[in-house]
N, C-alpha and C positions, 0 to 999 in steps of 0.2 A: 760253489753252486754249479750244477750241471748245465751245459749249454742249452739243452732242450728245455729245461725248466725256465732258464733265463729268457729264451725266445717266447715260451708260452706266457711268461710274466709280462713281457713287452706286449704280446698280443692281447692279453687280458686287460692291460692298462689302456691299450688303444681302444678296445671295445668299450671300456668304462668311460673314457673321454668322449668317444663318439656318441655313446648313449646319453651322457650328461649334456653334451652340446645339443643333441637332438631334442632332449627334454626341455632344455633351456630355451631353444628356439620356439618350441611349441608354447611354452609359458609366455615367451615374449609376444607371440602372435595373439595371445589372449589377454595381454596387458592393455590397460586403458590408454596408455601413451604410445602404443604401437601405431605405425602408419596405417591408413586404410579408410575406406568409405564408412561414415557413421553407421549406416544401415547394416553393412556386411560385418563390421567389427562388433556391433551390438549383438548380432546373431551368434557370433563366435563366443562372446563373453557369456551370453545367456545359456548357450549349450553346455558350458562348463559350470553352471550354477546349480546348486541344490535348490529344492523348493524353499528352504529356510532363507537362503541368500536372495532368491527372487522376491519373496515376501518382504524381506527387510528393506529392499529398495523402495517399496511403496510407503514406508514410514517417514514422516517428517515431524520431529518433536522439538518442543521448547523446553526450557528449564528455568528455574528460579535462581536469581543471583547474578552477580557480575562475572564470577569465575565459573568454569565448567563444574557441574555437580558430579559426584561419583556415579549417580544414576545415568546421566547422559553419556558419560565416558563408557559405562558398561554397554549401553545400547550401541555405541559406535564400535567398540573394540570386540565385543562378544557377539553382537547380532549383525553388525555391518549395515546399519540403516542408511538410507539413501540421502537424507537431508536433515537440516536443523532450521529452526525458525527463531529469529531474534526479535524479542519484544522490548518495549520501553524499559522494563525493569532490568535489562541486561546492559544498558547503553550509556549511563551517565558519564562514565570515564572513557573517552574515545580511545586512548592508547591501550587501556586495559581490555577494551572490546577487541581491538585488533590482535592483541596477544592471545585472547581466548579463541578467536577464529583460527589463528595459526595452530594452536594446540589441538583443536578439534580436527582440522585437516590432517595434521601430522598423525593423529591416531587413526584416521580413516585410511591413510596411505600405507599403513603397516600390513594391510591385507594383501594377499597374493596377487589379486587383480588390480590393485592400486587405483580403485575407483574413488574419486574425490566426492565430497559432499556438495549437494545443493545447499547454499547458505542464503536463506531468504529473509526478507523483512517487509514491513509496510512503511514506505517512504513516499507517500503520495505528493507531498508538498502541502504547504498551508497547515490546516488543522491537524492532519494526521502525519506525524513525524516520529516514528518509533525510535529511530537512531538519533539520539539527542547529543549531548556533549557539545563538541565543536562544530557540528554540521550546520549548514545554512538553514535559517528559518525563511520560508519563501511565501510569496503572495497566494499561492494555491490555485486549484483548478478553476474556481469561479472567477478569479481575477483573469485567468487566461480566457475564459469565456467572455468576459467583459471587453477584453482587447479584441477578441475575435480573429486573431492572427495565428494561423497554423505554425508559423515559424516560432512564435512564442511558446507554443506547446512543445515543439521539437527541442528548443534550447533548454526549456525547463527540465524535460526528461534527460537531456544530455548532462546538464550540470549536476542534477541530483544523482544521476548515474555515476558520474566521475567521482563524487565523494564516496559513494557506496563501494565502488571498485577499489579505491585506495584502502578500504578496510577489509578487503577480501570477500565482500558480500557480492554474490553473483546472480541473485534473483530478487526482483522487486515485485511485490503484489500491487502493482499499479500499471496502467491507469485505471482509476475507478470511472466507469462509463455509465453509472447509475444516473438516471434523469432526475431533475428537480421537479418531479410531477406533483408530489404532495408537499406543499410548502411548510407543513407543520412537522415534517420529518426531523426527529432528533438525532438520527444516525447519519444522514446524508448531508443535507444543508450545503455548505460551501465546498464540499468534496465533489459536487457535480459541476461539470463544465457548463451545463445548460439544461433547459427543459426540452430542447429541440434535439431529436434523435440524430438528425443528419449532422448538426454542429458537434454533438458529443462524439459521433463516429469519426469525423474528420480530425478533431482535436485529439481524440484518443489515439488514432493511428499515428499522428505526428509525435505525440509524447512517447509512444512505444518505439518509434524509429530512433528518436533521440537517445533513449536508454540503450538500444542495441548498439548505436555508434559508440557509446561509452563502455561497451562490453557486458552490459547487464541483460539478463533474460526478463523481458516484460511479461506481466500477467494481468489480463483484463478481468475486472470483477464488477459486481457480484452477480453472475449469471443466475437466472434470466433477467434480473433487475430489481434493485431494492428501493427504488425511488418513490413508489406510489403507496407508501405506508407510513404511519406515524409511529409504528412499533419498532422495537429493537430486537433483532433475532438473537442477541446475546441472552436475553431473558425469556422470550416467548417465541412461538412460531407465528410470524405475521401471515395473515391470509389476505391476498390481493384479489378482489372480485372483479376481474376484467375478462372478457372473452378472448379466445386465442387470436382472433383477427386483430384486436387492439394490441395484444402483446407482440404479435408478429411485426406489425407496422410501427410500433413505438419502442418498447423496451428492447426487443431483439434486433432492431435495425443496426445499432452500433456493433453488435457481435457479428452480424452478417457482413458488415463492412470490414471489420477487423480480421475476420476469418479469411476473406478474399485477399487481404494484404499480408497474410502469413503470420499473424500473431502466434507466438510459439506456445503460449499457455493461457488457460482461462480458469478462474476460480469460481466454484459453484456456491450459491448462497442458500441459506436455510430459510426458504420462503415457500409458501403454498399458494397455488392458483386454482381454487376449487371449481371455477367455471371452465377449466380446460381438462384434457384427458389425464393430466397429472393429478387431479383430484386434491385431496387434503394432505397428500404426502409431501414432505419437503422436497423441493427441486433438487437439492444436493444429494438425495438418495433415490431419485426417481429415474428408472430406466427410460421412461418416455421422454423426459426432458433432456437427459444426457445422451442416450444412444439414438433414440428415434429423431429428436429435433436437432440437437447440436451436432451429432456425428453424421446421421444419415440425410437429414434435410438441409441443414446449413452447410455441411461438408467440412466441418472442422477436423483437422488431422493431427493437431498438436496435443499437448499434455493437458489433462483435466485434473484439478486439485481441489479438495474440499476446503471450505472455510473451517475454522476451528471446530473439531468434533466434540469439544467439551462445552459448547454453547447449548443452552437449554432448548433453542429452536429446533435442534435435531435429536438430542438425546432423549428428550421427553417423548417425542413422537416415535422414535425407534424402540424405546423401552430400556436401552442400556447403551453404554459406550461401545461395548463389544458388538452388539447387534447393529448399531449405527455404522461401525467400521465395515462390517461384512456387506451390509446393504449398499454402502457407498461404493465399494469395489465392484459389486455385482452390477450396479447401475451404470458403471462406465468410468468412474473416477480412477485416475492412475496413482494419485498420491493422497493418503489420508493424513491430515495435519492435526496435531494436538498441541495445545499451548503449554501443557505440563508434561512431565516425564512419568509414565506409569512404571510400576515394578516390572522387572524382566519376566516374572511369572504371572503377570496380569492376564485375565481372560481375553483381553483384546488381542493378545498375541496367540495364546494357546488355542483359542477357538478358531481363529483364522487358519492356523496351521492344520488343525484337525479337519476343517472344511475342505482344505486343499487335498488332503489324503482321501477324504470321503467322496468328494464330488469332482470328477474329471473336468466338468465344465467350468467350475469355479477355479480349479487349478490352472486351466488354460487362460482364464481371464486375468489372474494375478500375474502369470508369466508374460502375458501380452502387455500388461501395465509396466512390468519391469523392463521389457524391451523398449517401450516408448520413453521411459526415463533414461535408459542408457543412450538412446539415440540423441535425446536432447542434450545430455551431458557431453557426449562425444562431439556434437555439433558446436556447442557454445564454449565449453570449458577448455578446448584445445586451440581456440582462436588466438591470434596474436594480441588482440585487445582484451582477452579474458582477465578478470581480476586475479591478482596473485594469490597463491595458496597461503603464502606466509607474508602478510602485510609488512611493509618497511616503514620505520619511523620517519625517515627523511621524506618519503613520498606523502605521508600523512601531513607533515608540517607544511609541505608545499601546496597541498590540494584541499585541505579541510581547515577553515572554509575555503572554497574555491575562489581565488581573487577575481577571475573573469566572471564567474558565476555571480558574485556579489554585485558587480556592476550591472550585469544583465537583469538580475531580480529587481534592482532599483528601477531600471528602465521599464520593466514589466509592470511594477506597481504604479509607476507614473502613467502608463498607458491605460491602466484599468480604472483610475479614479472616475467615478460616475456621479453626475448630478442627477439625483432621482426625482426630486420634487422641490418646489419653491424657487426662489431667485438665486442666481449665482452670486455668492457673496464676494467673490474675488474682483479686484485685489483688495484684500482686507488687511491694511497695514496697522501696526500698533496704535497709531494716532487715531485712525478712523474707528478702530474697534473700541476705543475708550478703555474702561476697566473690564478686563477679561477674567472670566472664571473657567478653568479647565477642569472637567470632571471625567473620570475614567476608572475602570477596574484594573487597567494595565499601566504599570509604572513607566514603560517605554513611551506611551502616549503623553504622559505628563512631562517627562523629561524632554522629549523632542518638542512638545508644545511650548515649553518655557524658552527654548532657543528662538522660536518665532515671536513669542510675546513675553519678553523677559520680566515684565512687571505683573504678570498674571497671578491670580490666586489659583491654588490647586485643591481639588477635592477628590480623594481616592475612595471609592466605594467598593465593597466586596463583590467578587464574582460569585453570585449566589442566587438561588431561586427563592430564598426565604425573605419575605418583606420585613424591613426593620423601621419602626417608627422613629427611632433615634437618628438613623441615616437621613430620613426625610426632613426632620426638623433641622438638622445641621446643614443639609443642602439648601433648604429654603432660606435659612438665615444668611448663608454666604451669597446666594443668588440675589438677595435684596440690594447688595452694594455693587453689583456688577451691571455693566451696560450690555456686554455680549457674553453669552454662555456657549462654549464649545464643548459638546457632550459626546462622549464615546459610548455608543450603544451596542451591547453584545447579546443581551438576553431579556427575558420578561421582567427580571428584577430592575434592570435599567429603565424599562418602560414605566414601571411604577414610580420610580424616582422622578422621571421627567414629567409625569402627570401632575406632580405636586407643584410645578411652577408653570403650568399651562397658561394661567391667566395673570402671569406676573408682568406682562407688557414688555418683557425683555426680548432682545434679539437672540434667538435660540438656533444654533447651527448644530445639527445632529450628524455625527459621523458614525456610520454603521460598520462595525468590524464583524467578521464572520458572515452569517446569513442576513441579507437586507430585509428579510420578511418582517422583522419587528417594526420597520418603518411604517408599515400599514396602520399601526396603532397610534402614530403621532403625525397625522397629516397636517396638523396645525402649526408645525415648526416653521421657522422662517426659511430654512433650507435643510434638505436632507441629502447626504452624500454617502456613497458606498465605496469601501476599499477592500472588503472581503477577507481580511486576515489581521492578526495582531502582530505581524512581523515588524521589525524596525523599519524595513523598507516601505511598508504600507503606510506607516505613520509619517515618515519623512515625506512621502508623496502627498499625504493629506495636507500637511502644513505648507508644502511648496505650492500646492494648488490654491489654498486659501490666500496666500500672499501674492498670487497671480504670476508666479514664476513658471508654472506649467499649465496647460489647458486641461479642463476636465473632459477628456475625450472618450472615456469608457461608455459602453452601452450595456444596460441591464440585460443579462443573458437569460432572462425568463420574464414572463408576464406577471408583474406585481399587481395585485388587485387594487383598483383605484388609481393606478399609475397611468399617465397619459403619454409618457415618453417612450 
């Protein structure tokens, strides 16, 4: 080899190495895990993104089944979507769910920019618990409202968050700050802290702060407020006929409070308010509600995400899923969430991409949404408390269910037990109670009740809305031989059963699980008590209170018609 060529070869090799190192450093500068301010690094990452990559960040998709479906893997690996949503149908096996989360994050991190997924779920506590399996069943929001203690809300958010974090879930669609305004609501009920907007705001802030302490991104919902309707937006578009002044001072007050306290994300609801400038359009796709009111007037600067776009409350109004998605982004939502996985070639993707090419304003809106998403991820997912990308079995064993959380939730349940009407029956020991009949649709109530009253008879009736004459006959027959009937009431079917023994002359103690609103229909009972959930902790607290071991110190967190307490 000639010396000149050798030198030239060394020079070329030097140039190659220098160029490679320079390119690598540039790539590292645009890597999600590079050091830097979230705002500045988000700008660098976005600058290197195509329109397809930016649009993909706005997608959050669910899938059917315990394991990742081929479709969701395609959306992650081929489109690089920004998030996934975990529903109850994904979560019966806790360890399998953790493995799934790890698989999906691993697929996401094969991208050049190594941007992890937002992994979201609905774990409000109480009634709404999408992540099942080994996770804690808790007394829920209305029990927190009955205790009235902000620290209870903080610790509930914290312990729920710790369990989610152990599973690699980094975002929770909670707290729900809908008010319990319409007491006939089939969707909200015990999910509400209160009918008082200030109380809901204070407890919602505390719950959100507790989640953040656990490393979870909290999300307040359902903006602008789902509490004043009997209808369910999964099936129809509810219309709430209140003027804006009422909305501003009532439903929007918790959001105004949460925004000032820096809530990082808000979910929009599929609700219409015809007496406002939003008109008959769902608030979730309304520029007036999202941009004019939430952004410009309230001053919210965080992430806005839609409720499920496959709900009839929005798709029927918009005309199609594709149209709903475009209108949602145009209105100011940053993430469009869907409970199922569309095909890669679905119009919901193709039409949005075409709109970006055709309309510079829409393109700018989508890229701004992607910027907000990146900032949120860079802010929360790089923190020391952030949930692991790959959940560890040992940590799950230690933290789910959370041992400290279990003790706390039992204390919370005890503080929330509320004597709603009638006389306080405590202390009601087995001798004083005489022959006891326990009636409930929940097995835990009957099992725990038998520990307090070992000789009691038990009657398990179905959790159903359909009246059964056979159930009534059997219940009345058993009630004849009882001195005291302790009845767990959860819905209108239970009310119908109770009415069958109204004139029996027996001592009837009604324990309301879930929403206490059904107690309005049985004012004749000897005593009515509310515990707000069907968790074991709530039922342990119930019988502890009946035996006189703990006081009934809860306060009903809303005005029950006919109630004087």
